[in-house]
C-alpha positions in Angstrom: 122.5 103.2 133.8 119.9 103.6 130.9 116.7 105.2 132.3 113.4 104.3 130.6 110.7 106.5 132.1 108.8 108.4 129.4 107.7 105.5 127.2 106.7 103.4 130.2 104.5 106.1 131.6 103.0 106.4 128.1 102.0 102.7 128.3 100.2 103.2 131.5 98.3 106.2 130.2 97.2 104.1 127.3 95.9 101.5 129.7 94.0 104.2 131.5 95.9 103.9 134.8 95.5 106.8 137.2 99.2 107.7 137.4 98.9 110.6 139.8 96.6 108.8 142.2 98.7 105.7 142.9 102.1 105.0 144.3 104.8 104.3 141.8 106.8 101.1 141.7 110.4 101.4 140.5 111.7 98.2 138.9 115.3 97.4 138.2 116.4 93.9 137.0 117.5 93.1 140.6 114.2 94.4 142.1 112.3 92.3 139.5 114.2 89.2 140.5 113.7 89.8 144.2 109.9 90.5 143.8 109.5 87.4 141.6 111.3 85.3 144.2 109.2 86.5 147.1 105.8 87.3 145.6 105.4 85.4 142.4 102.1 83.6 142.3 103.4 80.2 141.4 106.1 80.5 144.1 103.5 81.4 146.8 101.3 78.4 145.9 104.3 76.1 145.8 105.4 77.4 149.2 102.0 76.6 150.6 102.4 73.0 149.6 105.2 72.6 152.2 102.5 72.6 154.9 100.9 69.6 153.2 104.1 67.7 153.2 104.7 68.6 156.8 101.3 67.2 157.7 102.4 63.9 156.3 105.4 64.1 158.6 103.1 64.6 161.6 101.1 61.5 160.7 104.3 59.4 160.2 105.8 60.6 163.5 102.9 59.1 165.6 104.2 56.7 168.2 101.6 54.1 167.4 100.2 53.8 163.9 97.1 51.8 164.9 94.6 52.9 167.5 93.7 50.5 170.4 90.9 48.1 169.7 88.2 47.5 172.4 85.9 44.5 172.1 82.9 43.9 174.4 80.4 41.0 174.5 77.6 40.1 176.9 74.9 37.5 177.0 72.9 35.2 179.2 74.0 31.8 180.5 71.5 29.0 180.5 71.7 25.6 182.1 72.5 26.8 185.6 70.4 27.9 188.5 70.0 30.7 189.1 70.2 32.2 185.5 73.3 34.5 185.0 74.7 37.0 182.5 78.3 36.7 181.3 80.4 39.7 180.3 83.6 39.9 178.3 85.7 43.0 177.7 89.0 42.9 175.7 91.4 45.7 174.7 94.3 45.2 172.3 97.1 47.4 170.8 99.3 46.6 167.9 102.9 47.7 167.8 105.4 48.2 165.0 108.6 46.4 165.9 110.5 46.2 162.6 111.5 49.8 162.1 108.4 50.8 160.1 107.9 54.0 162.0 111.5 55.1 161.4 111.2 54.3 157.7 107.9 56.3 157.5 109.5 59.3 159.3 112.5 59.2 156.9 110.2 59.1 153.9 108.0 62.0 155.2 111.1 64.1 156.0 112.4 63.5 152.5 109.0 64.5 151.1 109.2 67.8 153.0 112.8 68.4 151.7 111.6 67.6 148.1 108.7 70.1 148.4 111.1 72.8 149.7 113.4 72.1 146.8 110.5 72.3 144.4 109.7 75.7 145.8 113.2 76.8 144.8 112.8 75.2 141.4 109.5 77.0 140.9 111.0 80.3 142.0 113.9 79.8 139.6 111.4 79.4 136.6 109.3 82.4 137.7 112.4 84.5 138.2 113.6 83.7 134.7 110.2 84.5 133.2 110.0 87.8 135.1 113.6 88.8 134.3 113.0 88.0 130.6 109.8 90.1 130.7 111.7 93.0 132.2 114.3 92.9 129.5 111.6 92.7 126.8 109.9 95.7 128.5 113.2 97.7 128.3 113.6 96.7 124.7 110.0 97.7 124.0 110.6 101.0 125.6 113.6 101.7 123.4 111.6 100.7 120.3 108.9 103.1 121.4 111.4 105.9 121.8 112.8 105.3 118.3 109.2 105.2 116.9 108.4 108.5 118.7 111.4 110.2 117.2 110.6 108.8 113.7 107.0 109.9 114.0 108.1 113.4 115.0 110.6 113.7 112.1 107.9 112.4 109.7 105.4 115.0 110.8 108.0 117.8 110.4 108.9 116.5 107.0 105.3 116.5 106.0 104.8 120.1 107.1 107.9 121.2 105.2 106.8 119.3 102.1 103.4 120.9 102.2 104.9 124.4 102.5 107.2 123.7 99.6 104.3 122.4 97.5 102.3 125.6 98.3 105.2 127.6 96.9 105.3 125.5 93.8 108.8 124.1 94.6 107.8 120.4 94.4 105.2 118.2 92.8 102.1 116.8 94.4 103.6 113.3 94.4 106.2 114.4 97.0 103.3 115.5 99.3 101.7 112.1 98.8 104.9 110.3 99.6 105.4 112.4 102.7 101.8 111.6 103.8 102.3 107.9 103.3 105.5 108.0 105.3 103.8 109.9 108.1 101.0 107.3 108.2 103.6 104.5 108.3 105.4 106.2 111.1 102.2 106.7 113.1 101.4 103.0 112.6 104.8 102.0 113.9 104.3 104.2 116.9 101.0 102.7 117.8 102.3 99.2 117.3 105.3 100.0 119.6 102.9 101.3 122.3 100.8 98.2 122.0 103.9 95.9 122.3 105.0 97.8 125.4 101.6 97.5 127.0 101.5 93.8 126.3 104.9 93.0 127.8 104.1 95.3 130.7 101.0 93.3 131.4 103.0 90.1 131.4 105.4 91.6 133.9 102.5 92.8 136.1 101.0 89.3 136.2 104.3 87.6 137.0 105.1 90.1 139.8 101.5 90.4 141.0 101.4 94.2 140.6 98.1 96.1 140.9 96.7 97.1 137.5 96.4 100.8 138.6 99.9 101.1 139.9 102.3 102.9 137.6 105.7 101.4 137.0 109.0 103.0 136.2 111.6 100.8 134.6 115.3 101.5 135.3 117.6 99.2 133.4 119.6 98.4 130.3 120.0 95.7 127.8 123.7 95.8 128.4 124.4 93.2 131.2 127.8 92.5 132.7 129.5 89.4 131.2 129.3 86.1 133.1 132.2 84.3 134.8 134.2 81.7 132.7 132.2 78.7 131.6 134.3 76.3 133.5 133.7 78.2 136.7 129.9 78.1 136.1 130.1 74.4 135.2 131.3 73.6 138.8 128.1 75.2 140.1 125.6 73.4 137.9 124.7 70.9 140.6 123.5 73.7 142.8 120.4 73.9 140.7 117.3 73.1 142.8 116.3 70.2 140.5 119.2 68.2 141.9 117.9 68.8 145.4 114.6 67.5 144.2 116.2 64.4 142.8 118.2 63.9 146.0 115.0 64.1 148.1 113.2 61.6 145.8 116.2 59.3 146.2 115.8 59.4 150.0 112.1 58.9 149.7 112.7 55.8 147.6 115.2 54.4 150.0 112.9 55.0 152.9 110.1 53.3 151.0 112.3 50.3 150.4 113.3 50.2 154.0 109.6 50.2 155.0 109.0 47.3 152.6 111.7 45.3 154.3 110.2 46.1 157.7 106.8 45.0 156.7 108.2 41.5 156.0 108.6 40.9 159.7 105.9 39.9 162.1 103.8 42.4 164.0 103.4 42.2 167.8 100.5 43.4 169.9 99.3 43.2 173.5 95.9 42.0 174.6 94.2 42.6 178.0 90.8 41.1 178.7 88.3 41.0 181.5 85.5 38.5 181.8 82.6 38.0 184.3 81.2 34.5 184.4 78.5 33.9 187.0 80.1 34.9 190.2 83.6 34.6 188.8 85.7 37.5 187.5 88.6 36.7 185.1 91.5 38.9 184.0 93.6 37.8 181.1 96.7 39.2 179.4 98.0 38.0 176.1 100.3 38.6 173.1 99.2 38.8 169.5 101.5 38.1 166.6 100.6 39.1 163.0 102.2 36.5 160.6 103.3 38.1 157.3 102.0 35.3 155.3 100.3 37.0 152.4 101.3 40.7 152.8 105.1 40.8 153.1 105.7 44.4 151.8 107.0 43.2 148.5 105.2 45.8 146.5 106.3 48.6 148.8 109.9 47.3 148.6 109.9 47.0 144.8 108.3 50.5 144.4 110.9 52.0 146.7 113.8 50.4 144.9 112.5 51.4 141.5 112.0 55.0 142.7 115.5 55.2 144.1 116.9 53.8 140.9 115.0 56.2 138.7 116.1 59.1 140.9 119.8 58.1 140.5 119.4 57.8 136.7 117.5 61.1 136.4 120.2 62.8 138.4 123.0 61.5 136.1 121.1 62.4 133.0 120.2 65.9 134.3 123.8 66.5 135.1 125.0 65.6 131.6 122.2 67.6 130.1 122.8 70.7 132.2 126.5 70.8 131.4 125.8 70.5 127.7 123.1 73.2 127.9 125.5 75.5 129.8 128.2 75.3 127.2 125.7 75.8 124.4 124.1 78.8 126.1 127.5 80.3 126.8 128.6 79.9 123.1 125.3 81.4 122.0 125.8 84.3 124.4 129.2 85.1 123.1 128.1 85.0 119.5 125.0 87.2 120.0 126.9 89.6 122.2 129.6 90.0 119.5 126.9 90.4 116.8 125.1 93.1 118.7 128.2 95.0 119.6 129.5 94.9 116.0 126.1 95.9 114.5 125.8 98.8 117.0 129.3 100.0 116.4 129.3 99.8 112.7 125.8 101.0 111.8 124.6 103.6 114.3 127.2 106.4 113.5 126.7 105.9 109.8 122.9 106.1 110.1 123.1 109.4 111.8 125.4 110.8 109.1 123.2 109.4 106.3 120.1 111.0 107.8 121.8 114.4 108.2 123.4 114.3 104.8 120.2 113.1 103.1 118.1 115.8 104.7 120.5 118.5 103.6 120.6 117.1 100.1 116.9 117.0 99.8 116.5 120.5 101.1 119.1 121.7 98.6 117.3 119.9 95.8 120.1 117.5 95.2 118.1 114.4 96.2 114.4 113.5 95.5 112.1 112.8 98.4 111.8 109.0 97.5 115.5 108.5 98.0 115.5 110.5 101.3 112.5 108.5 102.6 114.4 105.2 101.7 117.3 106.5 103.8 115.0 107.3 106.7 113.2 104.0 106.5 116.5 102.0 106.4 117.7 104.0 109.4 114.5 103.2 111.4 114.7 99.5 110.5 118.3 99.3 111.4 117.8 101.0 114.8 115.0 98.5 115.5 117.3 95.7 114.4 120.0 96.9 116.8 117.5 96.8 119.7 116.4 93.3 118.7 120.0 92.0 118.6 120.8 93.7 121.9 117.7 92.0 123.4 118.9 88.7 122.0 122.2 89.1 123.7 120.6 90.1 127.0 118.3 87.1 126.9 121.2 84.8 126.1 123.1 86.3 129.1 120.1 85.6 131.3 119.9 82.0 129.9 123.5 81.4 130.9 122.7 82.3 134.5 119.5 80.2 134.4 121.2 77.1 133.1 124.2 77.5 135.5 121.9 77.7 138.4 123.0 81.2 139.4 119.6 82.7 138.7 117.5 81.6 141.7 
């Protein structure tokens, strides 16, 4: 497994991190995914919303939705001798008899299930972002290593050129060319360090890593190939978004059921006590709420519309996911083949060209400009190889993301 240690440590030193004073975190691709799943900021916040949904379930599970009502009245009675005071006390309680409570509980439970599925969906997105940042950090580290090697060679070449100029073997223009090449190499090196620092900061933020904690990356841009596309297609519906749609469908169905239940009459019990002069009266009664104006039509229509939308969204999401998967798989195959061919066909020739060019220059068979062009082309090609390998690794990650494997 490719080990990227030296360049990453350099990035933390550039950021001023006390490397010796803090514990070191070792990140592999698997460890990055696990930490993003467990400690990603968006995931933690989304997980906290489950308690909010569960609170709605507590409210919906109450045996009686309405609190008992107590009414009291008292006043003097005139027209009799002696003068008396009448007292009336009434307590009533309304009941749901049409299945409203069961519908509300079903809707609240579906809401909890939807929030839990949204946690998985959020985790899936955070994992993809963190894994992508990890791969970009690995690529940035490889670019930094290439830039460090190029800078070292450029400085050696400048020293050799200055010595040859001192002996009168070459003209001053060669020294100027060597100095320009050294400046370009130093600029490339600083830029590579800045790029690594930036992507490392993104990775820290996604994984909630302390700013003063040094990181060691262990990984490679070469990832094992995915299973066949047809096998992955069978797993697409395991993506968390389909669980979200299923929960929304159940919420809509429960809301529609509640709307139907609200169309029925409500029943309540009434108990009263009255004191009139010397008489004491106890009354029991029944109250019926007539659904004359409020029949739950809006609740029913909203529930039916929500369920219909959830079904439609599920079907469209399924079609889209399958199309995205086959596209992502085709892109992965093309980019992987491109990176492999470029790496195989270019890198061995680059090493030979640099060695032969340096020998020819030292032997006086090649001028410095031609040799610097060979070096510059070699550096650009090595950077291009890293970019194409990163493209292939990203596309491999995208296949897992679209297929629902990355979660």
